[in-house]
N, CA, C and O atoms as CSV, one atom per row, in Angstrom:
chain,resi,resn,atom,element,x,y,z
A,1,UNK,N,N,-86.737,-32.562,-79.782
A,1,UNK,CA,C,-86.277,-31.665,-78.747
A,1,UNK,C,C,-84.970,-31.018,-79.191
A,1,UNK,O,O,-84.239,-31.572,-80.012
A,2,UNK,N,N,-84.691,-29.875,-78.658
A,2,UNK,CA,C,-83.438,-29.195,-78.995
A,2,UNK,C,C,-82.247,-30.049,-78.555
A,2,UNK,O,O,-82.343,-30.844,-77.620
A,3,UNK,N,N,-81.135,-29.865,-79.245
A,3,UNK,CA,C,-79.969,-30.698,-78.983
A,3,UNK,C,C,-79.504,-30.603,-77.528
A,3,UNK,O,O,-79.157,-31.621,-76.929
A,4,UNK,N,N,-79.492,-29.407,-76.954
A,4,UNK,CA,C,-79.022,-29.263,-75.577
A,4,UNK,C,C,-79.953,-29.973,-74.602
A,4,UNK,O,O,-79.489,-30.570,-73.630
A,5,UNK,N,N,-81.255,-29.916,-74.847
A,5,UNK,CA,C,-82.219,-30.618,-73.996
A,5,UNK,C,C,-81.995,-32.130,-74.126
A,5,UNK,O,O,-82.036,-32.853,-73.130
A,6,UNK,N,N,-81.760,-32.597,-75.338
A,6,UNK,CA,C,-81.466,-34.010,-75.606
A,6,UNK,C,C,-80.250,-34.455,-74.800
A,6,UNK,O,O,-80.296,-35.471,-74.107
A,7,UNK,N,N,-79.168,-33.694,-74.892
A,7,UNK,CA,C,-77.927,-34.010,-74.172
A,7,UNK,C,C,-78.157,-33.975,-72.661
A,7,UNK,O,O,-77.700,-34.866,-71.945
A,8,UNK,N,N,-78.856,-32.963,-72.179
A,8,UNK,CA,C,-79.128,-32.846,-70.744
A,8,UNK,C,C,-79.948,-34.020,-70.228
A,8,UNK,O,O,-79.686,-34.535,-69.141
A,9,UNK,N,N,-80.937,-34.443,-71.004
A,9,UNK,CA,C,-81.761,-35.586,-70.571
A,9,UNK,C,C,-80.930,-36.854,-70.490
A,9,UNK,O,O,-81.059,-37.618,-69.535
A,10,UNK,N,N,-80.090,-37.083,-71.468
A,10,UNK,CA,C,-79.238,-38.275,-71.409
A,10,UNK,C,C,-78.250,-38.180,-70.254
A,10,UNK,O,O,-78.025,-39.162,-69.545
A,11,UNK,N,N,-77.668,-37.020,-70.064
A,11,UNK,CA,C,-76.719,-36.852,-68.953
A,11,UNK,C,C,-77.386,-37.031,-67.594
A,11,UNK,O,O,-76.721,-37.393,-66.623
A,12,UNK,N,N,-78.680,-36.783,-67.513
A,12,UNK,CA,C,-79.401,-36.990,-66.255
A,12,UNK,C,C,-79.920,-38.424,-66.147
A,12,UNK,O,O,-80.671,-38.753,-65.229
A,13,UNK,N,N,-79.512,-39.280,-67.101
A,13,UNK,CA,C,-79.818,-40.720,-67.092
A,13,UNK,C,C,-81.290,-41.022,-67.364
A,13,UNK,O,O,-81.801,-42.058,-66.941
A,14,UNK,N,N,-81.968,-40.121,-68.067
A,14,UNK,CA,C,-83.364,-40.347,-68.430
A,14,UNK,C,C,-83.449,-40.993,-69.806
A,14,UNK,O,O,-82.721,-40.611,-70.723
A,15,UNK,N,N,-84.320,-41.952,-69.947
A,15,UNK,CA,C,-84.509,-42.629,-71.228
A,15,UNK,C,C,-85.265,-41.723,-72.198
A,15,UNK,O,O,-86.111,-40.926,-71.791
A,16,UNK,N,N,-84.950,-41.857,-73.482
A,16,UNK,CA,C,-85.652,-41.108,-74.514
A,16,UNK,C,C,-85.923,-42.039,-75.690
A,16,UNK,O,O,-85.252,-43.056,-75.861
A,17,UNK,N,N,-86.917,-41.674,-76.496
A,17,UNK,CA,C,-87.245,-42.521,-77.634
A,17,UNK,C,C,-87.733,-41.695,-78.818
A,17,UNK,O,O,-88.143,-40.542,-78.681
A,18,UNK,N,N,-87.674,-42.324,-79.973
A,18,UNK,CA,C,-88.094,-41.708,-81.227
A,18,UNK,C,C,-88.814,-42.773,-82.049
A,18,UNK,O,O,-88.245,-43.822,-82.348
A,19,UNK,N,N,-90.058,-42.502,-82.412
A,19,UNK,CA,C,-90.834,-43.398,-83.274
A,19,UNK,C,C,-90.993,-42.727,-84.628
A,19,UNK,O,O,-91.186,-41.514,-84.721
A,20,UNK,N,N,-90.908,-43.536,-85.674
A,20,UNK,CA,C,-91.028,-42.964,-87.010
A,20,UNK,C,C,-91.711,-43.935,-87.958
A,20,UNK,O,O,-91.766,-45.141,-87.713
A,21,UNK,N,N,-92.221,-43.389,-89.029
A,21,UNK,CA,C,-92.754,-44.174,-90.142
A,21,UNK,C,C,-92.234,-43.548,-91.432
A,21,UNK,O,O,-92.110,-42.329,-91.549
A,22,UNK,N,N,-91.936,-44.410,-92.388
A,22,UNK,CA,C,-91.492,-43.928,-93.696
A,22,UNK,C,C,-91.642,-45.049,-94.719
A,22,UNK,O,O,-91.155,-46.160,-94.509
A,23,UNK,N,N,-92.305,-44.756,-95.805
A,23,UNK,CA,C,-92.481,-45.682,-96.924
A,23,UNK,C,C,-92.758,-47.115,-96.446
A,23,UNK,O,O,-91.955,-48.019,-96.678
A,24,UNK,N,N,-93.873,-47.306,-95.793
A,24,UNK,CA,C,-94.323,-48.615,-95.315
A,24,UNK,C,C,-93.482,-49.222,-94.202
A,24,UNK,O,O,-93.655,-50.399,-93.887
A,25,UNK,N,N,-92.576,-48.459,-93.597
A,25,UNK,CA,C,-91.780,-48.956,-92.482
A,25,UNK,C,C,-92.102,-48.157,-91.229
A,25,UNK,O,O,-92.420,-46.970,-91.292
A,26,UNK,N,N,-92.015,-48.823,-90.108
A,26,UNK,CA,C,-92.164,-48.161,-88.812
A,26,UNK,C,C,-90.924,-48.502,-87.996
A,26,UNK,O,O,-90.405,-49.616,-88.076
A,27,UNK,N,N,-90.457,-47.546,-87.217
A,27,UNK,CA,C,-89.257,-47.794,-86.434
A,27,UNK,C,C,-89.316,-47.158,-85.068
A,27,UNK,O,O,-90.118,-46.262,-84.804
A,28,UNK,N,N,-88.444,-47.646,-84.206
A,28,UNK,CA,C,-88.341,-47.145,-82.851
A,28,UNK,C,C,-86.870,-47.140,-82.450
A,28,UNK,O,O,-86.175,-48.149,-82.573
A,29,UNK,N,N,-86.410,-45.990,-81.970
A,29,UNK,CA,C,-85.058,-45.849,-81.433
A,29,UNK,C,C,-85.206,-45.470,-79.961
A,29,UNK,O,O,-85.810,-44.447,-79.638
A,30,UNK,N,N,-84.662,-46.282,-79.084
A,30,UNK,CA,C,-84.675,-46.032,-77.643
A,30,UNK,C,C,-83.246,-45.861,-77.156
A,30,UNK,O,O,-82.336,-46.546,-77.622
A,31,UNK,N,N,-83.056,-44.946,-76.216
A,31,UNK,CA,C,-81.741,-44.739,-75.611
A,31,UNK,C,C,-81.928,-44.652,-74.106
A,31,UNK,O,O,-82.799,-43.926,-73.625
A,32,UNK,N,N,-81.116,-45.384,-73.363
A,32,UNK,CA,C,-81.162,-45.346,-71.912
A,32,UNK,C,C,-79.779,-45.617,-71.346
A,32,UNK,O,O,-78.882,-46.079,-72.052
A,33,UNK,N,N,-79.621,-45.324,-70.064
A,33,UNK,CA,C,-78.347,-45.534,-69.377
A,33,UNK,C,C,-78.436,-46.818,-68.572
A,33,UNK,O,O,-79.416,-47.048,-67.864
A,34,UNK,N,N,-77.395,-47.666,-68.681
A,34,UNK,CA,C,-77.388,-48.943,-67.970
A,34,UNK,C,C,-75.947,-49.371,-67.690
A,34,UNK,O,O,-75.135,-49.480,-68.608
A,35,UNK,N,N,-75.647,-49.607,-66.449
A,35,UNK,CA,C,-74.332,-50.121,-66.035
A,35,UNK,C,C,-73.171,-49.330,-66.641
A,35,UNK,O,O,-72.309,-49.895,-67.315
A,36,UNK,N,N,-73.160,-48.051,-66.400
A,36,UNK,CA,C,-72.061,-47.156,-66.794
A,36,UNK,C,C,-71.905,-46.932,-68.289
A,36,UNK,O,O,-70.839,-46.506,-68.733
A,37,UNK,N,N,-72.930,-47.206,-69.074
A,37,UNK,CA,C,-72.869,-46.863,-70.494
A,37,UNK,C,C,-74.277,-46.597,-71.021
A,37,UNK,O,O,-75.272,-46.943,-70.385
A,38,UNK,N,N,-74.335,-45.985,-72.179
A,38,UNK,CA,C,-75.604,-45.691,-72.840
A,38,UNK,C,C,-75.909,-46.814,-73.825
A,38,UNK,O,O,-75.038,-47.262,-74.572
A,39,UNK,N,N,-77.147,-47.253,-73.811
A,39,UNK,CA,C,-77.604,-48.310,-74.700
A,39,UNK,C,C,-78.585,-47.702,-75.692
A,39,UNK,O,O,-79.475,-46.942,-75.311
A,40,UNK,N,N,-78.419,-48.037,-76.956
A,40,UNK,CA,C,-79.327,-47.585,-78.005
A,40,UNK,C,C,-79.866,-48.820,-78.712
A,40,UNK,O,O,-79.098,-49.633,-79.226
A,41,UNK,N,N,-81.178,-48.957,-78.735
A,41,UNK,CA,C,-81.794,-50.031,-79.518
A,41,UNK,C,C,-82.519,-49.394,-80.698
A,41,UNK,O,O,-83.160,-48.352,-80.564
A,42,UNK,N,N,-82.405,-50.038,-81.852
A,42,UNK,CA,C,-83.032,-49.534,-83.066
A,42,UNK,C,C,-83.749,-50.694,-83.727
A,42,UNK,O,O,-83.130,-51.645,-84.203
A,43,UNK,N,N,-85.075,-50.594,-83.745
A,43,UNK,CA,C,-85.908,-51.632,-84.335
A,43,UNK,C,C,-86.724,-51.031,-85.462
A,43,UNK,O,O,-87.193,-49.896,-85.374
A,44,UNK,N,N,-86.887,-51.812,-86.528
A,44,UNK,CA,C,-87.642,-51.341,-87.681
A,44,UNK,C,C,-88.314,-52.537,-88.338
A,44,UNK,O,O,-87.748,-53.629,-88.382
A,45,UNK,N,N,-89.523,-52.328,-88.848
A,45,UNK,CA,C,-90.263,-53.395,-89.514
A,45,UNK,C,C,-91.286,-52.780,-90.465
A,45,UNK,O,O,-91.449,-51.561,-90.529
A,46,UNK,N,N,-91.972,-53.660,-91.202
A,46,UNK,CA,C,-93.066,-53.165,-92.027
A,46,UNK,C,C,-94.116,-52.579,-91.095
A,46,UNK,O,O,-94.392,-53.131,-90.030
A,47,UNK,N,N,-94.693,-51.469,-91.499
A,47,UNK,CA,C,-95.697,-50.798,-90.669
A,47,UNK,C,C,-96.829,-51.769,-90.345
A,47,UNK,O,O,-97.394,-52.395,-91.242
A,48,UNK,N,N,-97.152,-51.889,-89.070
A,48,UNK,CA,C,-98.191,-52.793,-88.616
A,48,UNK,C,C,-97.682,-54.156,-88.199
A,48,UNK,O,O,-98.459,-54.973,-87.705
A,49,UNK,N,N,-96.404,-54.424,-88.381
A,49,UNK,CA,C,-95.828,-55.739,-88.071
A,49,UNK,C,C,-94.891,-55.685,-86.869
A,49,UNK,O,O,-94.072,-56.584,-86.678
A,50,UNK,N,N,-95.009,-54.641,-86.065
A,50,UNK,CA,C,-94.066,-54.450,-84.965
A,50,UNK,C,C,-94.218,-55.480,-83.853
A,50,UNK,O,O,-93.352,-55.553,-82.982
A,51,UNK,N,N,-95.266,-56.268,-83.847
A,51,UNK,CA,C,-95.446,-57.271,-82.796
A,51,UNK,C,C,-94.772,-58.594,-83.159
A,51,UNK,O,O,-94.749,-59.515,-82.343
A,52,UNK,N,N,-94.229,-58.701,-84.361
A,52,UNK,CA,C,-93.591,-59.931,-84.810
A,52,UNK,C,C,-92.103,-59.682,-85.028
A,52,UNK,O,O,-91.688,-59.280,-86.115
A,53,UNK,N,N,-91.310,-59.919,-84.001
A,53,UNK,CA,C,-89.885,-59.601,-84.073
A,53,UNK,C,C,-89.134,-60.419,-85.130
A,53,UNK,O,O,-88.059,-60.010,-85.569
A,54,UNK,N,N,-89.670,-61.540,-85.536
A,54,UNK,CA,C,-89.022,-62.352,-86.578
A,54,UNK,C,C,-89.008,-61.638,-87.923
A,54,UNK,O,O,-88.182,-61.948,-88.781
A,55,UNK,N,N,-89.910,-60.692,-88.111
A,55,UNK,CA,C,-89.997,-59.978,-89.387
A,55,UNK,C,C,-89.346,-58.602,-89.361
A,55,UNK,O,O,-89.507,-57.831,-90.308
A,56,UNK,N,N,-88.620,-58.278,-88.305
A,56,UNK,CA,C,-87.956,-56.973,-88.244
A,56,UNK,C,C,-86.919,-56.857,-89.355
A,56,UNK,O,O,-86.172,-57.797,-89.625
A,57,UNK,N,N,-86.885,-55.704,-89.987
A,57,UNK,CA,C,-85.857,-55.432,-90.984
A,57,UNK,C,C,-84.606,-54.842,-90.333
A,57,UNK,O,O,-83.531,-54.823,-90.933
A,58,UNK,N,N,-84.762,-54.363,-89.101
A,58,UNK,CA,C,-83.640,-53.843,-88.319
A,58,UNK,C,C,-83.920,-54.163,-86.853
A,58,UNK,O,O,-85.000,-53.875,-86.337
A,59,UNK,N,N,-82.942,-54.756,-86.198
A,59,UNK,CA,C,-83.060,-55.081,-84.771
A,59,UNK,C,C,-81.647,-55.012,-84.199
A,59,UNK,O,O,-80.960,-56.026,-84.068
A,60,UNK,N,N,-81.232,-53.797,-83.865
A,60,UNK,CA,C,-79.837,-53.576,-83.493
A,60,UNK,C,C,-79.725,-52.981,-82.100
A,60,UNK,O,O,-80.604,-52.251,-81.641
A,61,UNK,N,N,-78.631,-53.309,-81.445
A,61,UNK,CA,C,-78.347,-52.826,-80.105
A,61,UNK,C,C,-76.915,-52.304,-80.082
A,61,UNK,O,O,-75.990,-52.984,-80.524
A,62,UNK,N,N,-76.742,-51.091,-79.563
A,62,UNK,CA,C,-75.429,-50.450,-79.516
A,62,UNK,C,C,-75.144,-49.989,-78.090
A,62,UNK,O,O,-76.067,-49.685,-77.335
A,63,UNK,N,N,-73.873,-49.938,-77.726
A,63,UNK,CA,C,-73.430,-49.424,-76.430
A,63,UNK,C,C,-72.445,-48.289,-76.655
A,63,UNK,O,O,-71.577,-48.369,-77.524
A,64,UNK,N,N,-72.590,-47.222,-75.856
A,64,UNK,CA,C,-71.728,-46.054,-75.982
A,64,UNK,C,C,-71.223,-45.647,-74.605
A,64,UNK,O,O,-71.927,-45.792,-73.606
A,65,UNK,N,N,-69.999,-45.138,-74.563
A,65,UNK,CA,C,-69.404,-44.760,-73.278
A,65,UNK,C,C,-69.846,-43.380,-72.805
A,65,UNK,O,O,-69.787,-43.095,-71.610
A,66,UNK,N,N,-70.291,-42.516,-73.724
A,66,UNK,CA,C,-70.709,-41.173,-73.325
A,66,UNK,C,C,-71.740,-40.602,-74.295
A,66,UNK,O,O,-71.996,-41.165,-75.360
A,67,UNK,N,N,-72.315,-39.490,-73.909
A,67,UNK,CA,C,-73.361,-38.846,-74.709
A,67,UNK,C,C,-72.819,-38.381,-76.057
A,67,UNK,O,O,-73.520,-38.471,-77.066
A,68,UNK,N,N,-71.593,-37.888,-76.090
A,68,UNK,CA,C,-71.017,-37.429,-77.357
A,68,UNK,C,C,-70.985,-38.547,-78.397
A,68,UNK,O,O,-71.235,-38.304,-79.577
A,69,UNK,N,N,-70.682,-39.754,-77.970
A,69,UNK,CA,C,-70.654,-40.896,-78.889
A,69,UNK,C,C,-72.059,-41.216,-79.397
A,69,UNK,O,O,-72.228,-41.586,-80.559
A,70,UNK,N,N,-73.053,-41.078,-78.545
A,70,UNK,CA,C,-74.447,-41.289,-78.957
A,70,UNK,C,C,-74.841,-40.257,-80.006
A,70,UNK,O,O,-75.395,-40.603,-81.050
A,71,UNK,N,N,-74.555,-38.998,-79.728
A,71,UNK,CA,C,-74.902,-37.911,-80.656
A,71,UNK,C,C,-74.211,-38.110,-82.005
A,71,UNK,O,O,-74.834,-37.944,-83.053
A,72,UNK,N,N,-72.951,-38.458,-81.981
A,72,UNK,CA,C,-72.198,-38.671,-83.235
A,72,UNK,C,C,-72.812,-39.821,-84.040
A,72,UNK,O,O,-72.979,-39.703,-85.254
A,73,UNK,N,N,-73.149,-40.928,-83.376
A,73,UNK,CA,C,-73.775,-42.056,-84.062
A,73,UNK,C,C,-75.093,-41.648,-84.704
A,73,UNK,O,O,-75.348,-41.970,-85.865
A,74,UNK,N,N,-75.929,-40.942,-83.955
A,74,UNK,CA,C,-77.222,-40.516,-84.483
A,74,UNK,C,C,-77.062,-39.582,-85.674
A,74,UNK,O,O,-77.754,-39.729,-86.681
A,75,UNK,N,N,-76.152,-38.625,-85.561
A,75,UNK,CA,C,-75.917,-37.698,-86.673
A,75,UNK,C,C,-75.431,-38.445,-87.907
A,75,UNK,O,O,-75.870,-38.149,-89.018
A,76,UNK,N,N,-74.534,-39.407,-87.731
A,76,UNK,CA,C,-74.048,-40.209,-88.863
A,76,UNK,C,C,-75.136,-41.096,-89.457
A,76,UNK,O,O,-75.049,-41.508,-90.613
A,77,UNK,N,N,-76.158,-41.387,-88.662
A,77,UNK,CA,C,-77.264,-42.230,-89.115
A,77,UNK,C,C,-78.425,-41.397,-89.669
A,77,UNK,O,O,-79.433,-41.951,-90.108
A,78,UNK,N,N,-78.286,-40.076,-89.650
A,78,UNK,CA,C,-79.325,-39.205,-90.186
A,78,UNK,C,C,-80.498,-38.986,-89.243
A,78,UNK,O,O,-81.595,-38.637,-89.679
A,79,UNK,N,N,-80.266,-39.191,-87.940
A,79,UNK,CA,C,-81.318,-39.005,-86.952
A,79,UNK,C,C,-80.962,-37.777,-86.106
A,79,UNK,O,O,-79.943,-37.766,-85.416
A,80,UNK,N,N,-81.786,-36.776,-86.166
A,80,UNK,CA,C,-81.522,-35.534,-85.423
A,80,UNK,C,C,-82.123,-35.615,-84.030
A,80,UNK,O,O,-83.136,-36.284,-83.822
A,81,UNK,N,N,-81.503,-34.940,-83.083
A,81,UNK,CA,C,-82.021,-34.908,-81.711
A,81,UNK,C,C,-83.426,-34.314,-81.665
A,81,UNK,O,O,-84.199,-34.626,-80.759
A,82,UNK,N,N,-83.762,-33.465,-82.627
A,82,UNK,CA,C,-85.083,-32.846,-82.678
A,82,UNK,C,C,-86.195,-33.882,-82.900
A,82,UNK,O,O,-87.364,-33.596,-82.640
A,83,UNK,N,N,-85.846,-35.063,-83.370
A,83,UNK,CA,C,-86.844,-36.104,-83.624
A,83,UNK,C,C,-87.327,-36.764,-82.335
A,83,UNK,O,O,-88.404,-37.360,-82.315
A,84,UNK,N,N,-86.543,-36.666,-81.259
A,84,UNK,CA,C,-86.858,-37.361,-80.016
A,84,UNK,C,C,-87.853,-36.580,-79.175
A,84,UNK,O,O,-87.917,-35.352,-79.228
A,85,UNK,N,N,-88.631,-37.330,-78.393
A,85,UNK,CA,C,-89.614,-36.709,-77.501
A,85,UNK,C,C,-89.263,-37.006,-76.065
A,85,UNK,O,O,-89.969,-36.572,-75.155
C-alpha cells in the first residue's frame, strides 16, 4: 500500500500485516495498536515450518510510541510500506 495509506491505517488503529518468502524462508510482520503504543511482531522460519515456533529463525516483538517510529524501523529494516496489505 502507499505510504500515506499505511500511515493512515496505523493512525486509525487498524492492524496490518506483511507476509513474505525468500530463499527458503517465510516470514510475517504484524503491526497493531495496544495500550497506547504500536506493537510489531516479526516472525520468520524455514518455508513450511511456520507451525513450529521452536524452529523460528526470527521471533521478535517491538513496541513503538508513534507511527513515525514504526516507519523508521521498517525503512531501516528494508521493509517498505508498499509490501503491506
